[in-house]
Every structure is written in structure tokens, then in C-alpha cells.
N, C-alpha and C positions, 0 to 999 in steps of 0.2 A: 253063675259062671259063664253059661252060654250068652247072656247078654253083655257080659264084659268082653268076651271073645268078639262078639259082632261089633260091638262099639270101637274096640282096638282095630280091628280089620278095616272098618270104614274110615277111621281117622287116618291110619297109614295110608290107604288109598288116596286120601287127600293130600296129605303130604307128598307122597309119591308124584302125584299129578303136578303139583307146584314146582318140585325141583326139577322134574324130567326135562331135558333139553336146555335148561338154564345152568346146571352144573354138569361139567364134563367127567364121565368115569376115568379114574386113573388108568385102568387097562381093561383089556377085553374080557377079563375075568369077572368084572363088576356087572352082573347081569341083573336085569329087571326083577325077576322074581325072588331072588336072594336078597335084594335090597328092600324090597317090599316086606319080606318076612322079618328082616332086622328092625325095621321101623316098627312093625306091628307088635314085636316082642317088647321093644323099648317102651312104647305106649302103654302096653298092658301092664308092664312091670312097675312102671313109674306113675302113669296116669297124671292126676292134677294135685300130687303131694306138693306141699310146701309152696304153693303159690305157682306151681308150674316151672320154678326154677330148674330143678334137677332135669326135668324133662327139655326144656331149652338147651341146657349144658350138654346133655348126652346126644340129642339130635345134632348139635355143632359139631361134636367130637366124631360122630358116625360120618358126617358129611366131609370132615377133614380126612378121615382114614379112607374113605372110598372114592372120594372125588377130587379132581385137581382143580387148579384156579385159585382165584382170589379168597383169601380168608374172610375178608369182609364181605364177599359176596355170600359165603357159607353162613356167617353170622346173620346176615340180613335175610336169607330164607328160612333159618330155623326162627329167629324172632318174628318175622311176618307171620309164619304158620301158627305159632302159639298164639300171638295176639289176636289174628282173625278168628281162630276157633273160639276163644274165650269171649270175644266180643259178639260173635254170632250166638253164643250160649246165652249171654246175658240179654240179648235183644229178643231171643225166642223164650227164656226161661219163665218169665212172669206170666205170659199168655199162656203156656202150657201148664203152669202151677194153678193158674186161676180155674182152668178146665178140670183138673184133676180134683181141686179141692171142692167144686161144685158137685162132682160126681159123688165123692166121699160123703159131703154134707147130705146128700139125698139118702144114702144108705143108713147114715147115722139116725137120720129123722124116721127113716122107716123102722129101724130098730127101737128107737123110742116110742113109736106108736104102737109096737108090739107086732109088727108085720113080719119080721124075721128074728130069728133067735141069735145069741151070742156067738155061737160057733159059725152059723151061716155068714153073719157080718164080718168076722175075722177072714173066712173064706173068700169072701167078696173083696175085702180091703187088699188081701194078698195078690189075688188075681188082678185086681186094677193097677196095683203098684207094678207087677211084672209087665202088663200090658202097657202102662205108662212109660216105663223103662225102655221097652222095645221101640215104641213110637217115638218117644222123645230122642233117643240117640240115633234112630233111623232119619228122622226129619231134620235134627241138628247137622247130621253129617251131610245130608242132601243139600241143606241151605248153605252149609261151608263150602261144599264142592262147587255149587252155583256162583258163589261170590268169587271163589278163587278162579273159576273159569272165566268171569267177567274181568277180574283184576288182572289176570295174566295177558288177556287180549290188549289190555291198556299199556302194558309195558312196551318200551320202544322197541321196534323191530330189529334195529341194529345192535349188534352185540357188544359195541363199544362200552355201553354203560356198565357192563359186568365187570369190567377193570377200571372203571372211573370212581374213585373213592368219594369224589363230591356227589355224584349221581346216587350212588349206594347210600350215602350218608342222608340225602335228601328223602330217599324212600324209606330209610330205616327209622326216622324221627318220628313220623306219624304212628308207625307200628308199636314203636316203644312206648310212645304216649298212651295208646290204647291199651297196651300190657299194663302199665302202671296204673291205669284206671281201674282195670279189672282187679289187680291186686287190692285196690283200696275199697272196692265194692265187696270183695270176699272178706275183708277184715272188719267191715263194719256192718255186714248184714245179719249179724247175730249180736244180742245184747244179753249179757249176764247180769241177772238182778235177783238178789237173795237166794243164790243158787238155783235160779231158774233161768233157763235159756229162752230167750224170746227173739222172734225174727223181727227185724227193723221194720220191714214193711207192715207188719200188723200193728205196730206202734205208730209208724208214720205211712199211711195208705199212699201218700204222694209219691213215696219211693217206687211204687210199682209202675209209675208213668216216668219219673225221672231217669231210673236206672236204664230201662231199654232206649229211652231217647237218647241219654248220653252215649250209650254203646252204639246207636246208629250214627250219631254224629262222628264218633271215631271211626267207624267203618268207612263213613263218607269222606273223612279226612286221608285215610289210607288208599282208597280208591283214586281220590282226586290228585294225590301225588303222583300216582303212575301215570293218570292222565295228562297231567301238566308237563311231566318230564317227556312224554311222548309227543305233546303239541311242540314242545321247545325244540326237540330234535328235528320234527318236521320242519320248523320254521328255519332252523340252521341249514337243513339240506336245501330248502329252497333258496336261502341265501346264497349257497354254494352254486346252485344250478344258475341263479341269476348272474353270479360272476363269471360263470363260464360262457353264458350269453353275451355278457359285456365283453368278454375277451374276443369272442367271435366278431362282434361288431367292430371292435378295435382293429382286429385283423383285417376285416374287410376294408375299413377305411384306409389303413395303410397299404393294402394291396392296391386299392384304387388310385391312392395318391402315387405310388410307385409306377403304375401303369399311365397315369397323367403325365407324370416327368418324363417317362420314356416316350410317349406320344409326342410331348414338346419337343424332345430331343430329335425325333425322326422327322418333324415338320422341319425345324431348322436345318437338319441335313438335307432335306429335299430342297429347301430353299437355296442352299449353298452348292447343290450338285451340280447346276448348270455352270457356275463359275469353276468349279473343279474340272469338268469336262473342257471348258473353253480354255483354261490354263494349259492342260494337257496337250490339246490341239496345237496351241502356240508353240510349245516346246517340241512337239514332234514336227512341225512345219519349218523350224529353223533349220537353215543349212548346216550350221555348225553345232547342232545340238548335242549335249553331252549325256551319254547313257546313264552315267552315275548320277547326275542331277535328277533325270527323270525317274531314276529308280528310287532315289531319295523321297521324291514327291509322292510316289505310288505307296512307299512304305508309311509315310505320315498319313496319307489317307485311309490306309489299312488300319492304323492304331485308332484313328477317328471313328472307323467303323466298329472296331472290338469294344468299344466303350458302351455298345447296345447289347452286348452278350453279357449273360450271366458267369460268374466265376464258377458257380457251382450248379450243374444241371441236374435235377432231381426225377425228371420225367412228368412234372405236372406243373402248370404255372403258379398255383397258388403256393405250393411248397417251395418253388423257386424264389418267389419273392421273400418268403419268411426265412428260409435258409440263408440267402444272400445278404438280407438285411442284418440278421443277427450275427453271423459269421463275419460280415464286413465290419461291424461294430466292434467285434473282438479284435479283427486285425488291426484295425484303426487305433485300439487301445494298446497294441503291442503284444498281443496274446497269439501264439502259434496255433494254427488251425489245422486239423486234419478231418476231412469229410469224405466219407464213402456211404453215402445215403441216396436211396432211390424210392421213389413211390412205389407202393405194391403193385405187382404187375397183374394180379388177379385177386379176387374177392371182393366183398362188400366194405368199402373204406371211403368215408366222406372226406374230401379234401380239407374241409374246415375243421372237422375233428382233428384231423393230425396236424393242422396248423396250429390249433389251440394247444396241443401236446407240446409240439416243437417250440412254440413261443415261449411256454412256461418253462420247459426244461433247459433252453438255451439261455433265456433271461437269467435264470438261477445260476447257471454255470459261468456266465460273463461277470455277473455280480459277486460270485464268490471268488472269481480270479482277481477282481479289482481290489478285495480286500487283503490279498497276499502281499507281504512286505517285501518279499525278495525271491530270487530264484527263477528259473525258466517258467513261464506260465503257458499252459497247454489246454486245448479243448478238442476233443474228438467226438464226432458224430458218426455213428454207423448203422447200418440196418441189415437184416438178413430175412429171407422169407423161404420156409418150408411148407408147401402145401397151403392151407389156409392159416398157419402160424406166421406171425410177422413180428420180428424182434426189433426194437430200437435200443440202442445204447448210447448214453451221453456221459462222457468222462471229463473231468477237469481237475485241475491241480488243487489240492487241499492239504496244506502242511499242518494245519491246526484241526483237531478233532472237533466237529460241529456239537452243538448242544442238541441233545435229543430229548423229545417228549412223545410218548406214546408210538414209538418206532419211526417218528418224523422229525428232520432237523428244524430247529427253531429259527425262522427267519430273523435277519437283523434289521429289516426295514421297518420304519417307524413313522413314516409319513402320514398314513392313515390306517384305519381298522381293517381294510380289505386285503392289504399286502400280508404275505404269509401263507395265502391260499394256493399257491402255485402247484404244491404236491396234491393238494385237495382236488384241483382242476384236472390234474393229470389221473388221478385215481378215477375220477368221475368219467372221464374217456374210456379208461381201461374197463370200468364196470360195464359201460354200455357194450363193449366187445367181449365180455366174459372173460377179460384179460387179467394179468397180475402186474403188480409194480413191486420191484426189488430196489432197496436203497441201502448204500453201505459205504464204507471207505476200504481201500486196499492200497497200502504201501504209499500213503500220501496222495492218493487219487480218490476222489469222490465218484462213485459209480451209481448211475440211475438207469436201470434196465425195465423196459415196459415190453411185456409179451401180450399180443392181441390175437384173438380168433376172428378172424375177418369173415368168417361164415355165420357168425353169430351176433351181428349188430341188432341191438335192441331199439326198436323205433319208439 
């Protein structure tokens, strides 16, 4: 009885370790000790009956009752635990069994030689069996916990996979394969012959090598699935980061191009300025010069000078270029523009980070408006700052509800595989500044709001 309680407690601890921080409690009343006791009671009451199917089912139901989130995640956690525990058991079982058999064989030989009596032999066998059970279940759960610890470290750090059915399916298949393997071994390890029960490994000694080897290979597949998923996620994150840097490079090229064009216009203006001054002097020296004509000439010259001014001044030359280019393109497409945006007056904010954010947000807004069939088209860009908090809001006309996937609108761009990363790029910038991104629609208007903490930029 004590051994069963010890084994159940250790097994419950392993399961509790696996699910904690992966499954979210439904409410504040779901406390760790209470959850642990529930798992321990279930494992003690059901154990390995009927190939562990009842245990898997009840653990899943407990997770469904006590924890929120994806049902597939809960099924995966229950299946992974049962499978890993059984695979570790079969990997370790034959080694432990050989050790115990060798010890018992020694006692039997000692009995046969007359060294000990029958009662002493039975006492030693009972003692060895109890000691074996304690050592076996203790070492089994230590090995199980060690594997779960390493396995859990390989799971992707980002929590998105917990709601991604494809990722969960990818993780679950090796676990279920290992579970089916264990069921197969359980059902063939004993042979009934002429009312005599024989162990398969005694008839086929090679099974003592094949079973643990197969179990170890299944554990390797379970471990590798988590590792490969983690590597895939890291590669995807690197691709997103590379896209952010590509956007920065593009922004710099466009910024430099705009400055070069402006510099060319300034050179042209300086070249013509002498002619403008000479013309004004001639007009002023004429005896019958007309004030009205002179005023018109000055007005035309003033308009020419105004062409070097930005329509929207943000307080930073880089964001000046970005905002004026994007909103200028919107106005050229017949879209009404409203802009009350300023570069943050204080705090750690890199201009090119903000340029990436604005480029992606405004590009998406212009592209969304270009798909609208009718009605007035509008784009609004505003910003507000309160201490170290900086809020950017971009709104655009959106009469048709976007198609959503994982809380993000699906891009309609199809010219290459990189498009559609705009929101991801924005989220990357927000993450750097410990900020949040809010996306939604309100009364036919698409709203993107980004809140940044300017004192928390991650380098």
C-alpha cells in the first residue's frame, strides 16, 4: 500500500510538472496542491489498468475541468505524459528485471545447497520484492521526470503553438505512436501455453534487447518532434527579423532617395535664384512698374519655395519622409488624409524603428483603401504621449470585414511569400519596446493601435 502511494505521488508530480505553465487554470481557485492531489488520486485509483486508456481519458477530463484553453492541447498533454511514462518504464524494465532475477537466483541456489531454509528463502524473496518495488518506482519516476524536464525545455518558447492545431498534431503523433507501441508490448509479453503462462523474453531472449531499444527510439522521436518544432519556430522568427531589417534598409534607401531629390531641387533653385533676383530688380527699377505684377511674381516665387516643405511635419526628418511619402501616395489615390502625428518628445525611440512601424501600418491602410469599391475613403494617423507611454493609431476605411487568422487579418497580397508580414513586423517593434498591438474593426473602420513603452527598449 505504501509503495503504491509513493509511486502514485511521484507519478502525479511528473504529470503536474509537465502541465504547469503550459495549461492555464480556469480560475484562481485552481491551486497547485489541490490539482496535484487530484492527479495522485486518479493515478492511484486507475494505474495501468486496461492499457492505461482509462488513465489517459480521466487525466484529459480533469484537465478539461480544471484548465482553460485548447482541448487539443489538453489531449496532447495527457497523451504525452502516459506515453512517456510507459516508454520510460519499458526502457528501464528489463535492466531492472535482470538485476532482480540475478539476486533471486542467488538465493534459490543458496537454498538448494542447503545454506538457508525454506522460511528464510521466502522472507528474503519478500524483502527483495519490496525493495525492488521501491527502487524500481523511484528510479522510474526520476527517469521520467528527467526526460520530461529535457522535453519541456525543447518545446517552443512562444506560446502560439498551444493554440496551433497543426503544431499540436505534430507533437502528438510521436507520443501516440509510442503509446501504441507500449500497448503492443503489453499484449505480447506473456504467452499462454497449455494453461501455463510464459514470459515472451524467456522464450525469445532477443526481446530483452529489442523492447528497450524500441522504447528508446520512440522516446527519441517524441523528443525530436519538440526539438524540430522549436527549431522551426526559431527559423521563422529569424525570417521575420530579417524582414524587419529589409524594411529598414528599404526605408533608408527611400529616405536617401528623397533627400537626393530634394537636394537636386535645392541646387536647381540656387542656380535660378540669381535670375529671380535680377528679374525683381528690373521690375523695381522700371519707372512705371506695377505693384500688382510685382506681387504676383513674389507669390509665384513663394510657391516655388513651398515645394521644398513637407506637408506633414512630425518633428523628425526620417519620419517626415515616411509620413509624407505614404500619405502623399494616399492623397494622389484620392484618399482623404488626416494626420496629427509627432515624433515622441522624450524617451528612447529609434527613428528607424518608428519608420518601420509607420511604413507597414500606412502601406496596409493605403492597400486596404485601394480595394474599396465605393464610398469616401479615409486614412487617419494620430499619436499621443503620456510620460513614457507612446500611442500610435492608424485608421482606414474598411466596409468589408477582413478574413482573420490567429487574431491577424489575412493579407491579400500574392506577389511573393514575404508579403503579409506587415503586422508581424509591427509586433516585432512593439515587442522590442514591451508594447502591445491592438487590431480590430469599428463601424466600417479598421483600427490599428500600437502602445509602446519608450523607457523599455530592448537592445
